C-alpha positions as CSV (number, residue, x, y, z in Angstrom):
1,M,50.4,152.0,86.8
2,N,50.0,149.0,84.5
3,R,49.1,145.9,86.3
4,P,52.1,143.3,86.4
5,N,51.2,139.6,87.0
6,N,53.8,137.8,89.0
7,D,52.0,134.4,89.8
8,D,54.9,132.2,89.5
9,W,57.4,130.5,91.8
10,R,60.8,132.3,91.9
11,F,64.1,132.7,93.8
12,E,64.7,135.9,95.9
13,Y,68.0,137.0,97.0
14,K,68.2,139.8,99.6
15,Y,71.4,142.3,100.5
16,R,71.7,145.1,102.5
17,L,73.8,148.2,101.0
18,S,75.4,151.4,102.5
19,A,74.9,154.4,100.1
20,Q,78.5,153.8,98.8
21,Q,77.8,150.3,98.1
22,Y,74.4,151.2,96.4
23,Y,76.3,153.5,93.9
24,Q,79.1,150.8,93.4
25,V,76.4,148.2,92.5
26,R,74.2,150.3,90.5
27,S,77.4,151.3,88.3
28,A,78.7,147.6,88.2
29,F,75.4,146.2,86.7
30,S,74.5,149.4,84.7
31,P,75.6,147.9,80.8
32,Y,73.3,144.6,81.6
33,V,70.1,146.2,82.8
34,R,67.6,149.0,82.1
35,R,65.1,150.6,84.4
36,D,61.7,149.2,84.6
37,E,58.6,150.9,83.0
38,Y,57.5,151.9,86.4
39,T,60.6,153.6,87.7
40,L,60.9,155.2,84.3
41,R,57.8,157.0,84.7
42,R,58.7,158.8,87.9
43,E,60.6,162.0,87.7
44,N,63.0,160.9,90.5
45,K,63.3,157.2,89.0
46,R,61.8,156.0,92.2
47,Y,58.2,154.9,93.1
48,T,56.4,154.3,96.2
49,V,55.3,150.8,97.7
50,R,53.0,150.7,100.5
51,S,51.7,147.7,102.3
52,I,49.6,146.6,105.2
53,Y,50.6,143.1,106.5
54,F,48.2,140.7,108.5
55,D,49.0,138.5,111.3
56,T,47.2,136.5,114.1
57,P,46.6,137.7,117.3
58,D,49.5,135.7,118.8
59,L,51.7,137.0,115.8
60,R,52.1,133.3,114.1
61,A,53.3,134.7,111.0
62,L,56.0,136.7,112.7
63,Q,57.2,133.8,114.7
64,E,57.3,131.6,111.7
65,K,59.6,134.3,109.8
66,I,61.9,134.5,112.8
67,N,62.2,130.9,113.1
68,G,63.0,130.4,109.4
69,D,60.0,128.0,108.8
70,C,60.3,126.6,105.2
71,D,56.9,126.7,104.5
72,R,55.0,129.8,105.3
73,T,52.2,132.1,103.6
74,K,52.2,136.0,104.0
75,L,49.1,138.1,103.6
76,R,49.2,141.7,102.6
77,I,47.2,144.4,100.6
78,R,49.4,146.9,98.6
79,T,49.2,150.2,96.6
80,Y,51.5,152.2,94.8
81,A,50.5,155.6,96.4
82,S,50.8,157.4,99.8
83,T,47.5,158.7,99.8
84,E,44.0,157.5,98.7
85,E,43.3,160.4,97.0
86,A,46.2,159.7,94.5
87,G,44.0,156.9,93.1
88,S,46.4,154.0,93.0
89,D,45.6,150.6,92.1
90,I,45.3,148.4,95.1
91,R,46.9,144.8,95.0
92,V,46.0,141.9,97.0
93,E,48.8,139.4,97.8
94,L,49.5,135.9,99.0
95,K,53.3,135.1,99.1
96,A,54.1,131.6,99.9
97,R,57.5,130.3,100.7
98,K,58.4,126.6,99.8
99,G,62.2,125.9,101.0
100,I,64.1,128.5,99.1
101,T,61.6,129.5,96.5
102,V,58.8,132.1,96.8
103,E,55.5,132.4,94.7
104,K,53.4,135.6,94.7
105,R,49.8,135.2,93.5
106,N,48.0,138.7,93.4
107,T,45.0,140.5,91.9
108,F,44.0,144.2,91.5
109,I,41.0,145.3,93.4
110,T,39.2,148.9,93.6
111,I,39.6,151.2,96.4
112,D,35.6,150.7,97.3
113,M,36.3,146.7,97.4
114,Y,39.2,147.3,99.7
115,H,37.1,149.5,102.2
116,A,34.5,146.9,102.0
117,F,36.6,144.1,102.9
118,M,38.3,146.2,105.6
119,Q,34.9,146.7,107.4
120,T,33.3,143.0,106.7
121,R,36.4,141.0,106.4
122,H,34.6,139.6,103.2
123,W,34.8,140.5,99.5
124,P,31.9,141.0,97.4
125,E,30.6,138.1,95.6
126,T,33.7,137.0,93.2
127,A,35.2,134.2,91.5
128,D,38.9,135.3,91.6
129,P,40.6,132.7,93.2
130,V,43.2,134.9,94.8
131,L,40.6,136.9,96.7
132,I,38.7,133.8,97.4
133,E,41.9,132.2,99.1
134,F,42.9,135.6,100.8
135,E,39.4,135.6,102.6
136,R,39.6,132.0,103.5
137,Y,43.1,132.4,105.1
138,I,41.8,135.7,106.9
139,H,39.1,133.3,108.7
140,L,40.9,130.0,109.0
141,K,43.8,131.9,111.0
142,N,41.9,135.0,112.4
143,L,44.2,137.4,110.7
144,K,44.1,141.1,111.3
145,P,46.0,143.8,109.8
146,I,48.9,144.9,112.1
147,I,51.8,146.7,110.5
148,L,52.2,149.5,107.6
149,I,55.5,149.1,105.5
150,E,56.3,151.9,102.8
151,Y,59.5,152.6,100.6
152,L,60.6,153.9,97.8
153,R,61.4,151.5,94.9
154,E,64.1,151.6,92.1
155,G,63.4,148.7,89.6
156,Y,65.6,147.2,86.8
157,V,65.2,144.3,84.2
158,A,67.7,142.3,82.4
159,S,68.5,143.0,78.7
160,T,69.1,139.3,78.2
161,Q,66.9,137.4,80.9
162,K,63.3,138.2,80.8
163,D,62.6,136.5,84.3
164,L,65.2,138.6,86.0
165,R,64.2,141.8,88.1
166,I,66.7,143.7,90.3
167,T,65.3,146.3,92.7
168,F,66.7,148.9,95.4
169,D,64.5,149.8,98.1
170,H,65.1,153.3,99.8
171,N,63.8,154.8,103.1
172,V,62.1,151.7,104.3
173,R,59.8,152.7,107.1
174,S,57.1,151.2,109.0
175,A,54.1,152.5,111.2
176,A,52.0,150.8,113.5
177,S,48.6,150.8,111.6
178,S,45.5,148.7,110.5
179,A,44.8,150.5,107.2
180,L,46.5,151.5,104.1
181,F,45.7,155.2,104.5
182,P,46.1,156.0,108.2
183,C,45.6,159.6,109.3
184,D,49.1,161.0,110.3
185,P,50.8,157.7,110.4
186,F,54.0,157.9,112.8
187,F,56.6,156.0,110.5
188,R,60.0,154.7,111.8
189,S,62.9,153.8,109.8
190,I,64.2,150.4,109.2
191,H,68.0,150.3,108.8
192,R,68.2,154.0,108.3
193,N,70.6,155.2,105.5
194,M,70.7,151.6,104.3
195,V,69.1,150.4,100.9
196,T,67.7,146.8,100.3
197,F,68.9,145.2,97.2
198,E,67.0,142.3,95.9
199,I,67.6,139.9,93.0
200,K,64.2,138.0,92.0
201,C,64.4,135.3,89.3
202,N,62.9,131.9,88.2
203,K,66.2,130.3,87.3
204,S,70.0,130.6,87.6
205,Q,71.5,134.2,87.8
206,P,73.5,135.1,85.0
207,A,77.5,135.2,85.2
208,W,77.7,138.7,85.2
209,L,75.4,139.2,87.9
210,L,77.1,136.3,90.1
211,D,80.6,138.0,89.3
212,M,79.3,141.4,90.5
213,V,78.0,140.2,93.7
214,K,81.3,138.3,94.4
215,Q,83.4,141.3,93.6
216,Q,81.4,143.5,95.6
217,G,81.7,141.3,98.5
218,L,78.1,141.1,99.3
219,R,76.5,138.6,101.5
220,I,72.8,137.4,101.6
221,V,70.7,138.6,104.6
222,A,67.4,137.7,106.0
223,N,65.6,140.9,105.4
224,S,62.1,140.9,106.3
225,K,60.4,144.3,106.0
226,F,57.5,142.8,107.7
227,A,59.4,141.5,110.9
228,Q,61.4,144.3,111.2
229,G,58.7,146.6,110.8
230,V,56.7,145.0,113.6
231,Q,59.7,144.7,116.1
232,I,60.3,148.5,115.4
233,S,56.8,150.0,115.5
234,R,54.9,147.5,117.4
235,P,57.3,146.6,120.3
236,E,54.6,146.3,122.6
237,I,53.1,143.0,121.1
238,V,56.6,141.1,120.5
239,V,57.8,138.9,122.8
240,P,61.2,140.3,124.0
241,S,63.2,137.1,123.3
242,W,62.5,137.2,119.6
243,S,65.1,138.4,117.3
244,Y,65.4,138.7,113.6
């Protein structure tokens, strides 16, 4: 997979769809979009996204998400394969939220760099600002890997607005894990039989998209895969009174 660079601020709008709504929405916007290059390369037109998320021992990142804090940063390491043998690129990400906007900073690493970091909590000598900041956060907040999230993504880009990206995430599931490629992970479904629909853009949405969302009666939802995954797959570490 080529390496997209998404180091910019953007707006994100999330919706949860039934199977029927998924087909209706996809049909409604089909005249205005095309499949992205990653989706086109897959025979079934969906590609794997697998991420390991980090949090503090007292789950500070989860609590900030549940409380709706407007200024927070999420750390994760992501790959595009379900097995290490597939040889997928691995991406280190910092995802910061400021009010209603989101910034993703990312960089790609090798599988050897990933293993070295997971064992030592330090990157090999590097000048990469993303890796430097990632490691700084890890030690500043004593972050540990706590949850594995995996899903199949179907991505689209707009024909006339370069900054607009639309995705459908299918079969979203989570597993208690501290690694990207654990042996025999026990996955649990997140909102079984539902599809996560996301709109990501740097500026205003086009009129055709706003009209489509209104006509389909869609409502924005808080849809943190990280928070939902922890609550479903790591209930033993979650304070019972928390909810999402």
